[in-house]
N, C-alpha and C positions, 0 to 999 in steps of 0.2 A: 810255690810248688802246687798249692791247691788251685791257684788261679790258672796255671798252665794246664792242668788236667781238666778243669772245667771248660776252658776254651777248646780243648781237643774234643770233648764230648759234644759241644755245640756244633763244631765244624763237621763232625763225622756222624751226626745223628741219623741222616738218611742216605749215607753213602752206599752206592751199589757194591756188590761183591767184587773183589779184585779180579776174579776170573772173567768178569764181563767188561773190564776196562779196555779201551782201545790201546794197542801197543804199537811198536815199530819194529822194523827189521834192523836190529843194531849191528848186524854183520856188515851192512853197507857203509857204516861209519868208519872213519880212520881210527887208528889205535888210540889216540889221545881222547877224541870225543867219545869213543865207545866206552872207555874207562870212566869218564865223567858221567855218562848216561847210566851206566850200571850202578855207580855209587848213589846217584840220585834216586833211581828206581828202588834200590834196596832200602834206602832211607825212608822213602814214602811208604813202602810195604810194611816196614817195621812200625812206622808211625800209625798206620791204619790198624795194624794188628795189636796195638796197645803197648809196645815196648817203651821203656823209660827213655826220655829224651837224652839223658846223659849216655846211656848205653848205645843209642843210635849214633850219637856224635862220635863215640869211641870207635865204633865199627866202620862207619862210612866216612868220617871226617867232615860231615855236614854240620854246620853250626846251628845253634839253637834258633837264631833269628831267621836263617834261610829255610829251615825245615817247614815252618808254617806257611811261608810264601809258596814253596813247591807244592804243598798239599792243596792250597787254595787254587793254584793254577790248574792242577789236575782235575779239580771239581768244577771248573768253569765250563760253560756250554759252548761248544764249537759250532761252526756254520752248518754242519750236517745234522744238528739237533741232538747229538750225543755229548757226553762230557769229554773234555780233552783227554783225560786219562794219562797214560804214560807218554802220549805225544807232547804234552806240555813240558817234558823234561829234556827235550832235544837241545843240546848245547847250541848257543848262538841263535836260538829261535826268537824272532821279533815278537814281543808281547803285545804291542799296540802300534798304531800308525804314528808316523813322525809328526810332532807338533812343534811348530815354530814359535819360539818365545821372543826372539829379537824382533824389533821393529824393522820394517822394510825401508831401507834408506835409498837415497837418490842413486841412480845407476845409469850410465850411458848405454844407448842401445847396442853398441858393439862390444861392450864389456862382457866378460865371461864370469859365471858363477855368482854366488852370493844371494840366490833367490830360492833356495830350497824351502819348500813349505809355504811359499808365498800365495799360491792358489788356495790352499786349504785355509790359511789365515784370513784371506779375503772373504771366503764363504762364511767363516765364523763371524766376521764383522758384519756381513749382510746375509743372514740366514734365509731371508725370503727369496733371494736370488737363486740359491741352490734348490729351494722348493719349486720355483717356477721352471728351472731347467730340467729337473727330474720329471715333472709333469709333462713337459714337452716330449721328452725322450720316451717316456712310458705311455704316452697318449692318455693321460688322465685329464678329464675335463676340468676346466677352471673358467672363471668369468672372463678372462682375457682371451682365451683361445678355445672356442667351442668346437671348431672344426680343425682337425689335425692333418698334417701331411701324411701321405701313405707311409713314407719311410724317411724321416727327417735325417739330414746329414750333419757332419761335423761343422761344415762351414756355416750352416744356418744356426746351429747352436752357438757357435762363436760370435756371430753377428748379434744374436739376441743377448748374449753375455755382455758384449761391449755396449749395447744400447742401455741395458739395465744399469751398468756401472756409471755411464754418463748421467743417467737420471738421478743416481745417488750422489752426484757431485764429485766423483773421483777425477782428480786433475791429471794433466799430461805428464807430470813428474812422478806419478805414482804407478805402481804395478797395475795392469800390464802395459800401460801406455809408454813406459820407459824402456820397453824391450823391442827388439827388431821386428818380431812377428806378432806382437801384441797378444801373446798367449795362445796362439792358434793350435800349436801342437799339444799344449796342456789340455785344451778343451776336447781334442780328439781322444786323449787318454781317458778323460772324464766320461765321455760318451760310451766308450767301450766298457769301462768299469761299471757304469750304471746298468748297461745292458746285461753284463755278466752276473750282476747281483740277482736279477729276476730273469733267468734263462727262458722259462716257459712263456712268460708274458711277452718278452722281446720277440719270440718266434711268432706267437699268435697275432701280435699287433703289427708286425713289420714285414714278415717274410711271406713267400708265395704259398700256394695251397699244398704243393708237394712237401715243403718243409714243415708246415703245420701238421700234415698227416703223419710224417715220420716222428713227430713229437710224441705220438701216442704209443710208440713201441720203444723197446730198450729202457723201460722204466725200472727194471729190476724186480718187478712183481709178476707173478704167474698170471696168465690170462684166466678170466672167469670161465670161458668156454674151452674145454679141453676134449679133444677127440683122440681116441686111442686105437680104434679098429676101423677097417674099411667100411664104408657105407654108413658110418655114424653121421657124416656130414658131407654135403656137396656144395660147391660154390658156382654161381652163375653170374656172368657179367657180359656187357656188350662193349665192343671196341670198334670205333670208327676207323676203318682201314685208311692208313695214311699214304694213299697212292690213287692215281686215276687209272681207269680201265676202259675198255671199249667192248662193243658187241657187234657181231656180224649181222647185217641185214641184207636181204635179197633186194636188188634194185629192180625198177620196172623193166630194164633191158635184160634181166635174167642173170646178171652178174652179182657178185657180193661186194660189200664195202663195209669198212669198220666205222662205227659211230661212237663218239665219246659218251660215257655214262657219268652220272653223278657219283660221288664217293659213296661206297656201300659199307655195310656193317657186318661184323662178325660176332655171333653170340656163341659162347662155349660153356659147357658144364664140366667141372673137374672134381674128382674125388679128393677130399682134404688130406687123408692120411697117406695114401700112396701117390698122390698128385697125378693120377691117371686121368686122361681126357676120356669122358664117358660119351659125350655127344657134342656136336657143333652144327652151326647153320649160318649161311650167308644170307643177308637181307638186302634186297634191292629196293630200299626205301630211304627217305631222308631222315626218318625217325623210327625207332624200334617200337613195336606195338606188343600188346599182351599176347596176341596170337603167335608172334615170333618166339617169345619166351616159351610158350606152351608147346610149340613145335619142337624145340630142343628137348624139353622134358619128355615128349612122346618118343623121340628118337632114342633117348636113353633107356626107356622102359620097354620098348617094343622090339621085335626081332630086327637084327641089323640089316642094312642095305648098303653094301660097299660100292663106292663110286668107281665106275669103269674108267681106266686110264687110257687116253688116246695120244698123249704126247710121246713121241719116240724116245726110248731110253729111260723113261720114268717108270719105276716099279716100286711096289711096296716093300719095305724091309722084311727080311726073313723073320717069321714068327712075330711080326709086328701088326698092330691094328688096335681097334677099340676093344675094351674088355669083353663086351657081349659078342664080339666076333671071334675071340680067342678062347674064352672059357664058357662052356655051356651053363655053368652055375651062375654066370653074370647076366644071362638072358632073363629079362623081367625082374631084375633085382631092384628092390626099393630101398630108399635111404630114410634116415631118421630126422635129419635137420637140413634146411636149405638156407644158405647165406646169400642174400641179395643186396645189390647196391641200393642205397637210399634214393638215388636219382631215379630209380624205376618204381618208386612208391606209388605213382599214379596207376600202376598196373596191379595193385594189390588185390582189388576185388576179383578180377578174373582168375588170378593165380590162387587166391585163397579159397574161392567158392568151387572152382572147377577142378583144379589140380590137387590141392591139399586134401580135399575130402575123398577124392578117388584113390590116391596113393597112400595117404596117411603120413604126413610129416609135419614138423614144426618149421615155421618161417621166422628168420631173424633178419629184420631190415636194418642194415647198418646206416650210420649217418652219412649224408651226402658229402662226397669228397674224401672220405676216409678209406682209401683203397687198401690200407695196411690190414684191414680186417679180412681181406681175401687175398693173402699173399700168393697162393698157388696160381690163381687165375690171372693175376696181374703179371706174375713172372712169365706165364705162358704167352700172354699178349706181347710182352717185351721181347721174348725170344723170337716169336713169329715176325714181329716188325723188323728185327735186326737181320733175321735169316732170309726173309723174302721181300718185304715191301720196301724197306729202305735201300735195297740194292737195285731197284728197278729204275729205268730212266724216266719213269712217270711218277716217282715218289714225291710227296709233298713235304717230306722231312719230318723229323721228330719235334720240330718247333717252328713257328711261323717264320723265324729268321735263321733257321739252321737246317741244312740238309736237303732243301728243296731243289729238285733237279731243274735245270734250265729247260724252258718250254715243256714242262711236265704234261700239261694238258694235250698239247699237240703230239707229243711222243706216244701217248696212249693210242692214238689213231695211226700215226705213221709207222710205228713198230708193231701194230696190231697186238697190243697187250690185252688179250681177251679175258674177260671175267670168267668164262667157263673153264679156261685152262688154268687160271689162278686157283679156282676151286680144286682142281686136281693137285696142284702144288700144296694146298692146305691139307688135303686128305693124306698125302704122303708125309707131310711134316707132323701131323697129329699121330700117325702110326709110328713115326720115328721117335717122337717124344716119349711114347709109352714104352719103348725098348731101350732108352738111353739111360745109363746109370747116372745117379745124382748124389752129390755129397750130402744133401739134406736127408736122404734116406739110406745113409751108410753105404753109398756107392752101389746100391741096388737100383734096378729099373722099376718104374711103376708096376709093370706086369709081374716082375719078380716078387714084389711085396704082396700083390693080390694072390699070386700062386702059393706063396708061403701060408697065408691065412686060409685059403681054400683047402689046402691039403694038410693043414696042421691037425694032428691027432688030438683034438680037444673038442669037447661039447660046448665050450663057452662061446665060440664064434660061430654064428649061424646067419647066413644071408637070408634076409626076409624077402619072400616073393609074394606077389599078389595072387589071389585065387584064379584058377583057370577059367577062361571065358569061352563061351560057345562061338561058333563061326570061325573067323580067321584068327582069333585070339589076340588081335591088336587092341590096345587100350587107347581110347580117345577121351577127350574132354568136351563133350557136346555142349552147345548153348541151348538152354531151356527157354522156350517161348510159350506163351499162353494166349494164342489168338482166339477170337470168337468166330464160331461158324456162321457164315452168311448164306443168303439165298432165300427162296420163298416161292410159293405157288403163284402169287400175283405177278411176279416178274418172270416166272418161268425159269429162273436160274437154279441149277442144281447146287446142293450144299458145297461150300468151299471155305477155305481160310485164306486170309491175305497176309503175306509176310514180305515186307520191304517192297510194297507196291506190285506184287505178283501173286496171282491166285494159285493155290495148291489144292489138290484133291486126289482121290483114288476111287476105283469103282465102288468100294464099300461106302465111303463117305458120300459119294454122289447119289446113292440110293437111300440114304438114311436122313429123311427130312426131320425126324424127331430130334436131331442134334442141332438144328438151327437155333441160334441164340445162346447156345451153351459154349463153354470154353474147352479147348483141347490143350493138352501139354505136348509140345513138339520138340524132339531132340534134333538139333541141326548141327551139322558138321561144318565148321568154318571154312575148311578147304574145299568143300563141294556143296554149294548152296542150291543145287538142283533138287535134292531130295531131303526128306526129313521123316523121322519115325514118330507117328502120332499115337497118343494114349488118351483114353477117356478120363473123366474126372475121378472115377474109382480106381484108376491105374491100369485098366485092361488095355491091351494093345489093339490099336485100330489098323495098324499096318503102315507101309511106306506111302507117303504122299509125294506127289511130283509137281514141279513147277509147270504152269501152263504156258502155251504158246511156244515161241522160239527160245525161251529162257531155259528149257530143259535139254537143249542140244549140246551145248559146249560147257565143259566144267569151268566153274568160276567160284571165287570166294565171296564172302559177304562184303569185304572191302571193295572189290571190283563192282559188285552190284550197287553199292552206295555211291561210288564215284560216277557210274553211268547215270543213276537217277538224279544226281546233283547236276550233271551237265544237261540232262533233259529239262530239268526245272528251270535252268538258266537260259534255255533256248539255244544252247550251243551245240546240241546234238538232237537229231530226230531219228526215232526208230519206228519203222512201219511194222505192220503185222507180219510181213514176209521176211523181215531182216533178223539175222542172228545178232543179238545185242553185243556179244563179245567180239564178233567179227567187225561190227561197225565201230566199236570202241577202239579196237586195235588199229583199224584203219585211220581213225581220228588222230591217234597218237603218232602215226607213221606217215603223215602227209609230207611230201617232199618239199623242202625249202631250199633256197639258193643263198649262197654267201653274198652279202651285200658288198658291192664294189669289186667282185671277183670276175675275172674274165672267163673262167671256166664255169661249167654248169653242173658241178658235182652235187649229188644229193646230200642233204644235211638235215639231221633232226636235232632239236635242242637236247642237251644232256638230260634234262628232267623227263622229257617225253620218251627219250630212248631208254632210260632206266625203267620207267613205268611200263613201256612196251615189252621190255625184257622180262619183267616180273609177270605180266599177264601171259606172255608166251610160255614161260616156264610153268605157270599154273594151269593153263588150259591145254597145252600141247600143240597150239597153233604155231605155224612158222612165222618168223619175223620178216616182214616185207615192207619196203618203202613204197608208199602209194603215190603215184603221179595223179594229182587231183584232176587234171584235164583229160587224162587218157585211162580212165578206169572202166572196166567192163560193166560194173553196176555203179552208177554215179553216187558219189558220197555226198549225202545231204548233211550240212553242218548247221543249218539254222531253219527256223520255221519259215522265214521269208523265202529262202531258196526252195523249200519244199513246195510252196504254193506257186512260185514262179516257174518251177520245172514241170508242173502238171499241165497237160493240154486242156484248153477250154472246150466245153461242150457246144459253145456257140461259135459259128464261123467268124463272125465279125464282132465288133464291140457291142456292148449292151445298149439297146435303144433307150431313148429318153421316154420313160413311161408317162411323165407329166405332159409331154408334148403330144403323145399318142392320145391320152385321155382328153386333152383340149380339142384336138381335131374331131374326135368322136362326138363331143358335145356340140360343136358347131354344126355338124351334119344333122 
């Protein structure tokens, strides 16, 4: 009796309270098993609470020998890391894996049965084989396999198993060589069981990026970042539109024609709590730049500019639009945190220095490929793709081998699927999204959620606005440059500064020789590189400085300036003092080409040039025109050699031989 009580004390020394033990829903058991489970659970409870063993046996009918076994089973650790608890008392619950005791005897391949546990017994006989197979499945490096397959299959595992058995000397009369399929199905089950034991590792080492990203959600743990009110956080991401589009160009004959563009990008900003779209922008470039992201931020913070619809029958939904179009309180509203895709990390400096310091928000750069950190923006892109782009005859599909339309590129031209009209479809879709009820926000629309918080009679929620600014009130994120003032009396040049190979000055700077050799701070607007606001070293404003020559005529961005300068440096483009650089560049992009091997003479631009020409045209306001190089009013000079060949010579004939002339003069 003393021994039994001592054994109980040792067993229950660190037992957790019964109220924390995992239990089961005994109501789903049949009547017989439910009665057996209730007797067992009652017996274990009385055992833990200290009742005498004889009394427990009298009440529940559980014998003295079985009582200790039930208690030990309840205290064992389960696969979930907890104790088994009352789950261990389920009737007919297997307590351990089947272990074959009998030797594996000879068996004909067509004979049935008699091989239960043969695979496990073989692995017990050769434990190093199981270790090697597990390392192959889980991609664990070992001396024999330093490079693993991307996703090893059951057939490969089975072949490796057969090879290892042969190396161990397993004969043809032994398992699995005495079976019809040589244990192939058994190895398939072993592969799946091994993968199920380490679910997270099997996903990260074998599956695609989308599956790996989903692994981070649904863990049962609350996220570290939680946002409870509007404008606590916004999400920004870029989406490469999965369709081809075209743009209309005016031909040399005065008609219009559609030209295929490269695939373009969509950048959007969405509010995390209400899932309302705050701003968006289409990008006519092969890659997204920092200025494209900043442009979306400016659109969200500045007064709204609604796109005019020209497609017949296309209208904005009633009371629909972007928040700063619907609610005056949302005009100029600032946010507290910004979630960005880790793939845009190379844009960190521009966004951190220029946007964050102006508006005042925190930036959270998510890891590359983990779209689940920005679920609202990813869901928006998925909806737009399904509702608009995947339905077009020029769609590229949702996957390289799924959904691509036949002759997608040609259809963008033949059906005139214009990018400008697609922008109108996007504008209406964004407005419709903001007035569409969603299950995720209790079947309210994003604008309904914002309306509730804005009109809520509480002092807790206050939308943060930036201080009022003079002038137009628009907020920009200028680029700060510090050029040195050049010029001098000896050269006779008035003071100026040089920015991207162009001289800038104004009447005040041109008269102030005392600034020569000193640095100015210049605020430049990326969208209009013609002007800048200059400041002295002490911070005093010097005024607006203007680009010299023809660079001040047509609006252009810094990107356009740099591309033109690059072409000039490569001798692919020549700009004279009387040429407008933007006109020359747009003509350079729009030179008429013919389809090789085609009988007709239709004008054609390369998709890359057409996309760049569309961007420059939208930026500068110049029309898109296809240039016939042979019949232009002002000849287009595309190289230095052509420039010299096109200039008339000042001498009527060829240059005389000066050596011959000097020789004749000497003879005389």
